[in-house]
C-alpha positions in Angstrom: -41.1 -123.4 -91.1 -41.5 -126.7 -89.1 -42.7 -125.3 -86.0 -45.5 -123.0 -87.4 -46.1 -126.4 -89.3 -46.2 -128.5 -86.2 -47.9 -126.4 -83.8 -50.8 -126.2 -86.9 -51.2 -130.2 -86.9 -51.3 -130.3 -83.2 -53.9 -127.4 -83.3 -56.0 -129.4 -85.7 -55.6 -132.9 -84.5 -57.1 -131.1 -81.2 -59.6 -129.7 -83.2 -60.6 -132.8 -85.2 -60.2 -134.8 -81.9 -57.2 -136.9 -82.9 -56.0 -139.3 -80.6 -56.8 -137.1 -77.7 -56.7 -139.0 -74.3 -58.3 -136.3 -71.5 -60.9 -134.2 -71.3 -61.4 -130.7 -69.7 -64.9 -129.9 -68.1 -65.6 -126.4 -68.4 -68.1 -124.2 -66.2 -70.4 -123.8 -68.6 -71.1 -127.8 -69.1 -68.9 -127.8 -72.2 -65.7 -130.0 -72.7 -62.5 -129.6 -74.8 -60.8 -132.9 -75.9 -57.0 -132.4 -75.2 -53.9 -134.6 -75.7 -52.1 -134.9 -71.9 -48.7 -134.3 -73.5 -49.4 -131.4 -74.4 -50.9 -129.7 -71.7 -48.3 -131.4 -69.3 -45.8 -129.9 -71.8 -47.3 -126.6 -71.8 -48.3 -126.4 -68.2 -46.8 -126.8 -65.0 -49.7 -127.5 -63.2 -50.4 -130.2 -65.8 -47.5 -131.7 -65.6 -47.7 -131.7 -61.7 -51.5 -133.3 -61.6 -51.1 -136.3 -64.5 -47.6 -137.3 -63.1 -48.5 -137.2 -59.4 -50.2 -140.7 -58.5 -53.2 -138.8 -57.4 -56.7 -139.6 -58.4 -56.4 -136.8 -61.5 -53.7 -138.9 -62.7 -55.7 -141.1 -63.9 -59.1 -139.7 -64.9 -60.5 -139.4 -68.7 -61.8 -135.8 -67.4 -60.8 -133.3 -65.3 -63.0 -130.5 -64.2 -61.7 -127.1 -64.4 -64.0 -124.4 -62.5 -61.8 -122.1 -61.3 -62.4 -119.3 -64.0 -64.9 -119.4 -67.2 -65.2 -121.3 -70.2 -64.1 -118.9 -72.4 -60.8 -118.2 -70.7 -59.9 -122.1 -70.2 -60.3 -122.6 -74.4 -58.3 -119.3 -75.0 -55.6 -120.9 -72.9 -55.9 -124.4 -74.6 -55.7 -122.3 -77.9 -52.6 -120.7 -76.7 -51.0 -124.3 -75.6 -51.6 -125.8 -79.0 -50.6 -122.5 -81.1 -48.4 -120.6 -78.7 -51.0 -117.6 -79.5 -52.7 -115.3 -77.9 -54.7 -112.2 -77.4 -54.3 -110.1 -74.3 -56.5 -107.0 -74.3 -57.8 -104.6 -71.6 -60.7 -106.5 -71.1 -59.5 -110.2 -70.9 -55.7 -109.6 -69.3 -56.8 -109.1 -65.4 -58.9 -112.4 -66.1 -55.4 -114.1 -67.6 -53.7 -113.1 -64.8 -55.8 -115.0 -62.1 -55.5 -117.9 -64.6 -52.0 -117.9 -65.0 -51.7 -118.0 -61.6 -53.6 -121.0 -61.0 -52.5 -122.9 -63.2 -48.6 -121.5 -62.8 -47.8 -120.2 -66.4 -45.3 -117.4 -65.5 -44.0 -116.7 -68.8 -47.7 -115.6 -69.7 -48.4 -113.9 -66.3 -44.9 -111.9 -67.1 -46.5 -110.8 -70.4 -50.1 -109.8 -69.1 -47.8 -107.8 -66.1 -46.2 -105.8 -69.0 -49.1 -105.3 -70.6 -50.7 -103.5 -67.6 -47.6 -101.8 -66.9 -49.1 -99.4 -70.1 -52.8 -99.3 -68.9 -52.4 -97.2 -65.6 -54.3 -93.7 -65.6 -55.6 -91.8 -63.3 -59.3 -93.6 -63.2 -57.6 -97.2 -62.8 -54.3 -97.1 -61.4 -55.7 -97.5 -57.6 -57.5 -100.7 -58.4 -54.5 -101.6 -60.7 -52.2 -101.4 -58.4 -54.8 -103.2 -55.7 -54.6 -106.3 -58.3 -50.4 -106.0 -58.8 -50.0 -106.4 -55.0 -52.3 -108.8 -54.8 -51.1 -111.1 -57.4 -47.5 -109.8 -56.8 -47.1 -108.4 -60.3 -43.3 -106.9 -60.3 -44.1 -104.5 -63.6 -47.2 -102.9 -62.9 -47.5 -102.7 -59.7 -44.7 -100.2 -58.8 -45.9 -98.4 -62.3 -49.5 -97.8 -60.4 -47.9 -96.8 -57.4 -45.3 -94.2 -59.2 -48.2 -92.6 -61.0 -50.6 -92.2 -57.4 -47.9 -90.4 -55.9 -46.3 -88.8 -58.8 -50.0 -87.2 -60.2 -51.2 -87.4 -57.1 -54.2 -84.3 -57.7 -54.7 -86.1 -61.6 -56.1 -89.0 -59.3 -57.8 -87.6 -56.5 -59.7 -85.3 -59.7 -60.2 -88.2 -61.2 -62.1 -89.5 -57.9 -63.7 -92.7 -59.0 -60.3 -94.9 -58.7 -59.6 -92.8 -55.7 -62.6 -93.6 -53.5 -62.3 -96.5 -53.3 -59.4 -97.0 -51.0 -59.8 -98.8 -47.8 -58.4 -96.7 -44.8 -55.3 -98.4 -44.8 -54.3 -97.6 -48.4 -55.1 -93.9 -47.7 -53.1 -94.2 -44.3 -49.8 -95.6 -46.4 -50.6 -93.0 -49.1 -50.8 -89.8 -47.3 -47.9 -90.8 -44.8 -45.3 -91.2 -48.0 -42.4 -88.5 -48.2 -42.8 -89.3 -52.4 -45.8 -88.0 -52.6 -46.1 -85.6 -55.2 -47.9 -82.4 -54.6 -47.7 -78.6 -54.2 -48.7 -77.7 -50.5 -50.4 -79.9 -48.1 -53.9 -77.6 -49.2 -54.9 -81.0 -51.9 -53.6 -83.6 -49.1 -56.4 -82.2 -46.9 -59.3 -82.2 -49.7 -58.4 -85.7 -50.8 -58.8 -86.8 -47.1 -62.0 -84.8 -46.8 -63.3 -86.1 -50.2 -62.8 -89.7 -49.3 -64.3 -89.4 -45.9 -67.4 -87.5 -47.3 -67.8 -90.9 -49.6 -69.7 -92.4 -46.8 -69.5 -90.0 -43.3 -70.6 -92.4 -40.9 -68.2 -95.4 -41.4 -65.2 -93.1 -42.3 -65.8 -90.5 -39.8 -63.7 -92.4 -37.3 -60.9 -93.1 -39.8 -60.1 -89.4 -40.2 -59.1 -89.1 -36.3 -56.4 -91.4 -37.4 -55.1 -90.3 -40.6 -55.2 -87.0 -40.2 -52.0 -87.1 -38.1 -50.1 -88.1 -40.8 -51.3 -85.0 -43.1 -48.4 -82.4 -42.9 -50.9 -78.9 -41.6 -47.7 -76.9 -41.1 -47.1 -77.2 -44.9 -51.1 -76.1 -45.6 -51.3 -72.4 -47.3 -52.1 -69.8 -44.1 -55.0 -69.1 -46.1 -56.8 -72.6 -46.2 -55.4 -73.5 -42.2 -57.5 -70.6 -41.1 -60.6 -70.5 -43.7 -60.8 -74.1 -44.2 -59.2 -76.3 -42.1 -60.1 -74.7 -38.8 -63.9 -74.3 -39.6 -64.2 -78.0 -41.0 -66.6 -80.0 -38.3 -64.3 -83.0 -38.6 -61.0 -81.2 -37.2 -63.4 -80.2 -34.0 -61.8 -82.3 -32.0 -59.2 -82.2 -29.4 -56.6 -84.1 -30.9 -57.2 -82.4 -34.4 -57.4 -78.8 -32.9 -53.6 -79.6 -31.9 -52.6 -80.5 -35.2 -54.1 -77.4 -36.3 -52.6 -75.7 -33.5 -49.0 -77.1 -34.4 -49.5 -76.3 -38.0 -49.5 -72.5 -36.7 -46.9 -72.1 -34.7 -44.5 -73.2 -37.5 -45.7 -70.6 -39.4 -45.2 -68.2 -36.5 -41.2 -70.2 -35.6 -40.6 -73.6 -37.0 -37.9 -74.1 -34.2 -40.7 -75.4 -31.9 -41.3 -78.2 -34.0 -38.0 -79.6 -35.6 -38.8 -83.0 -34.0 -41.9 -83.4 -35.6 -42.7 -86.0 -38.6 -44.9 -83.2 -40.1 -42.6 -81.0 -40.7 -41.1 -83.3 -43.2 -41.4 -81.7 -46.5 -42.5 -84.2 -49.7 -41.0 -84.2 -52.6 -43.6 -81.8 -54.8 -42.4 -79.1 -52.0 -38.6 -79.9 -51.2 -37.9 -76.9 -53.6 -40.1 -74.9 -51.9 -38.8 -75.5 -48.2 -35.5 -74.2 -47.9 -32.9 -77.0 -46.2 -32.0 -75.8 -43.1 -28.7 -74.2 -41.9 -27.5 -73.1 -39.0 -26.2 -69.7 -38.6 -24.3 -67.5 -36.0 -23.7 -64.3 -35.6 -20.7 -62.4 -33.5 -19.0 -59.5 -32.7 -15.0 -60.0 -32.2 -12.2 -57.6 -30.5 -11.6 -55.9 -33.4 -15.4 -54.6 -33.7 -15.7 -57.0 -36.9 -19.1 -58.0 -37.2 -19.0 -62.4 -38.5 -22.3 -63.9 -39.9 -21.2 -67.7 -40.4 -23.3 -70.6 -41.4 -23.4 -74.1 -41.6 -25.8 -77.2 -42.9 -24.3 -80.2 -41.1 -22.9 -80.4 -37.4 -22.7 -84.2 -37.0 -19.1 -83.8 -35.7 -16.6 -82.1 -33.5 -15.2 -80.7 -36.4 -17.9 -78.7 -38.3 -17.2 -76.3 -41.0 -18.9 -72.9 -40.9 -19.0 -70.9 -43.9 -18.8 -67.0 -43.7 -22.1 -65.1 -44.9 -20.6 -61.9 -44.0 -18.0 -59.9 -42.1 -18.0 -56.2 -41.8 -16.7 -53.4 -39.8 -19.5 -52.7 -37.4 -19.9 -52.6 -33.6 -23.2 -54.2 -32.7 -24.4 -53.5 -29.0 -27.3 -56.3 -29.3 -28.1 -58.8 -31.5 -31.6 -60.7 -32.6 -33.1 -63.3 -34.7 -35.5 -62.5 -36.9 -36.6 -63.8 -40.8 -34.4 -64.7 -42.8 -31.6 -63.3 -41.0 -30.5 -60.9 -37.6 -31.2 -57.7 -36.5 -28.7 -55.5 -34.9 -28.2 -53.0 -32.9 -25.6 -50.3 -31.4 -25.7 -46.8 -29.7 -26.9 -45.1 -32.7 -27.7 -47.0 -35.8 -29.9 -50.1 -36.2 -29.1 -52.8 -38.7 -30.9 -55.9 -40.5 -28.4 -59.2 -41.8 -29.9 -60.8 -44.6 -28.5 -64.7 -44.5 -29.8 -65.4 -48.0 -28.7 -61.5 -49.4 -25.6 -62.5 -47.9 -25.6 -58.6 -46.8 -26.1 -55.6 -44.2 -27.8 -53.2 -44.4 -29.3 -49.6 -41.7 -32.5 -49.6 -41.4 -34.9 -46.4 -41.1 -36.0 -46.9 -37.2 -33.8 -46.3 -33.8 -33.1 -46.4 -30.7 -32.0 -45.0 -28.1 -30.0 -47.6 -26.3 -28.4 -45.7 -23.7 -32.1 -45.9 -21.9 -32.5 -49.9 -23.2 -28.6 -50.9 -22.4 -30.2 -53.7 -19.9 -32.9 -54.7 -21.4 -33.5 -57.8 -23.4 -34.4 -57.0 -27.5 -36.3 -60.3 -28.4 -38.3 -60.2 -32.8 -41.6 -61.8 -32.8 -44.3 -61.5 -35.8 -42.9 -58.2 -37.2 -42.3 -56.2 -34.1 -39.0 -55.7 -31.8 -40.0 -55.8 -28.2 -37.5 -54.6 -25.4 -38.6 -55.9 -21.7 -36.7 -54.1 -18.9 -34.5 -51.9 -18.5 -32.6 -49.3 -16.3 -34.1 -46.5 -15.3 -31.0 -45.2 -13.6 -27.7 -46.9 -12.2 -29.9 -48.4 -9.0 -33.4 -48.6 -10.3 -34.9 -51.4 -12.3 -38.2 -50.9 -14.3 -41.1 -53.3 -15.2 -40.6 -51.6 -19.0 -41.9 -53.0 -21.9 -41.9 -51.6 -25.4 -42.2 -52.4 -28.7 -41.6 -51.2 -33.1 -43.6 -52.6 -35.8 -40.4 -53.0 -38.1 -42.8 -53.2 -40.8 -44.5 -50.1 -40.9 -43.5 -47.3 -43.1 -42.3 -44.5 -40.1 -42.0 -47.0 -37.2 -42.1 -45.5 -33.6 -41.6 -47.5 -30.3 -44.8 -48.1 -28.3 -45.5 -48.4 -24.8 -46.5 -52.0 -23.9 -48.3 -53.6 -21.0 -45.3 -53.3 -18.1 -44.0 -56.9 -16.6 -45.3 -57.7 -13.5 -41.8 -58.3 -12.1 -38.8 -55.6 -12.6 -35.7 -56.9 -14.4 -32.6 -56.5 -16.3 -31.0 -58.5 -18.6 -33.8 -61.4 -18.6 -33.5 -64.4 -20.9 -36.4 -64.5 -23.4 -38.0 -67.5 -25.6 -40.9 -67.6 -27.5 -43.2 -70.8 -27.2 -46.3 -71.2 -29.2 -48.1 -67.6 -29.5 -46.9 -66.5 -26.2 -43.1 -64.9 -24.6 -41.7 -65.9 -21.7 -39.5 -63.6 -19.9 -37.3 -65.5 -17.4 -34.0 -64.9 -15.4 -32.1 -61.7 -14.9 -31.3 -59.7 -12.3 -33.6 -58.1 -10.1 -33.4 -55.9 -7.1 -32.0 -58.6 -5.3 -29.8 -60.0 -7.5 -30.5 -63.7 -9.7 -34.2 -63.8 -10.3 -35.7 -67.1 -11.0 -39.4 -65.1 -12.1 -40.8 -66.3 -14.7 -43.1 -64.3 -16.7 -45.7 -65.6 -19.9 -46.3 -61.6 -22.1 -49.5 -62.8 -24.7 -48.6 -60.5 -27.2 -52.5 -60.1 -29.0 -53.9 -59.4 -25.9 -50.9 -57.4 -24.5 -51.4 -59.4 -21.2 -49.5 -60.5 -18.6 -49.3 -63.9 -16.6 -46.6 -64.9 -13.1 -46.0 -68.9 -13.7 -43.9 -71.2 -11.6 -40.6 -70.2 -9.9 -37.6 -71.8 -12.0 -36.3 -74.5 -9.4 -32.6 -72.5 -9.3 -31.2 -69.9 -11.0 -29.8 -69.4 -14.5 -27.7 -66.0 -14.8 -25.9 -65.7 -18.7 -28.0 -68.6 -19.4 -30.2 -69.5 -22.6 -33.6 -70.7 -23.2 -34.7 -72.5 -26.5 -38.5 -73.9 -27.1 -38.2 -77.4 -27.9 -41.0 -79.4 -29.1 -43.4 -78.6 -26.1 -41.3 -77.7 -23.7 -39.2 -74.6 -22.6 -35.4 -75.5 -22.0 -33.0 -73.2 -19.8 -29.6 -73.8 -20.1 -26.1 -72.8 -19.4 -24.8 -69.8 -18.0 -23.1 -69.4 -14.9 -24.0 -72.1 -12.9 -24.2 -74.7 -16.0 -28.1 -75.0 -15.2 -30.4 -77.1 -17.0 -34.1 -77.1 -16.6 -36.9 -77.6 -18.1 -40.7 -75.6 -18.4 -43.7 -77.8 -19.3 -46.3 -74.5 -20.6 -49.4 -76.8 -20.5 -48.5 -77.7 -16.6 -46.8 -75.0 -15.5 -43.9 -77.1 -14.1 -40.5 -77.1 -13.9 -38.2 -79.7 -13.4 -34.6 -80.0 -12.9 -32.0 -81.6 -15.2 -28.6 -82.8 -15.5 -25.8 -80.2 -16.1 -24.0 -79.3 -19.9 -20.4 -80.7 -19.7 -18.9 -77.4 -20.4 -19.1 -74.4 -18.5 -20.2 -71.1 -20.1 -20.3 -67.4 -18.2 -23.1 -66.3 -21.3 -24.4 -68.4 -24.0 -26.5 -69.2 -26.8 -28.7 -72.0 -28.1 -31.2 -73.4 -30.6 -33.2 -76.0 -31.6 -31.2 -78.2 -34.2 -32.4 -82.1 -35.7 -34.0 -83.2 -32.9 -31.2 -82.0 -30.6 -30.6 -78.7 -28.5 -27.0 -77.5 -29.3 -25.5 -74.6 -26.8 -22.9 -72.4 -27.9 -20.6 -69.8 -25.8 
């Protein structure tokens, strides 16, 4: 065709130095004779330079030392022929040269070529290179590869170990990181630190809060992470404690960014739902749930509705446990059914106590020995045993009936209720592991019929006959009075939900 003939003729004129009017001096002291008109037509850099009126526009020789001589020769041949060989060895050099010479089309072709080169051994380097030169095709491909195939990238390691602290922090903080569990992330960060333990040890303390320890397996959390010397400092030990508490009862840390599941574990972490269970005047037991409570009109979906009289209810994993005078029941939220369990309680003697489920056991705190006498009793039954029996635990330090009970971390707090003088303000802390009690600071007021909920690092007592709202900080053993709820609840319940405390009554 005419165009091919024309380009071939130009190329031959350059090689034979026919009517050339400018020389390009290269790094190796060699030079290439060219035509100004070809350079200007092919390259915006030369077009601007040779029409600028500056010194270079009148020079017969121009020094080009921004890259090696072979790359310049390749580009000049491209100017004259319209063809260039892009390969894995020269593509990054061509990107650098294209950036300098403003060859946007060539840069785009190189970018597209690089997007097909991404693998576990080079993705970090290609992502870094792509960001530096604003490559719109290969950069997102490399980023997506790292996020989706994180474990493969870590296993290859040669590229992963070159990450800077900021690059690793950005990666570990991403919700899109595709990992089966957080064990993989902790192992990756540990390997990165161990490449240069003296230089990177301090960086670990800054990256550790970005690791979502609650999604580590219990085995790794207790047998690997807990024993890692890098974790032996107050800040990191607090992260371990948070994760252990999450495994015990996730609602305490609903406001922590570390309990947001990554994309790889979304299918393994159930979407949070809010469940309410109640009985009506007809003796019907209702169990309903919702996944949204953002406005005043909440749409509750019925899970269970059965003709069962329930005297006491308590939350348990994946459902509730209900008790009446003769039988005990388990309510399965996801199984959508209610069934009788083997163990029983003589509820007539426990009628004024408060039942509470913790770590596989049901506890009964406080009851009346007679119509006038309160006891210090604390009973428990391990519902996972083959033939569970009630067991007497260490007695409370202050006799109560109808106390309010809440779990915080690995402790149980028994609050409020009624003692021999009427409404009580006592705070009792029970350690189930040690079977020991402690008296803590007295509450600033009464909360008869109120509810308690653990939220972040504090306990809140809300509602009840006095519309109370108190906040307790276990770490400092200090109470604080807060503003009263808007509505009056004679008896209420409360829970933490998506960063807020909900009160129902």
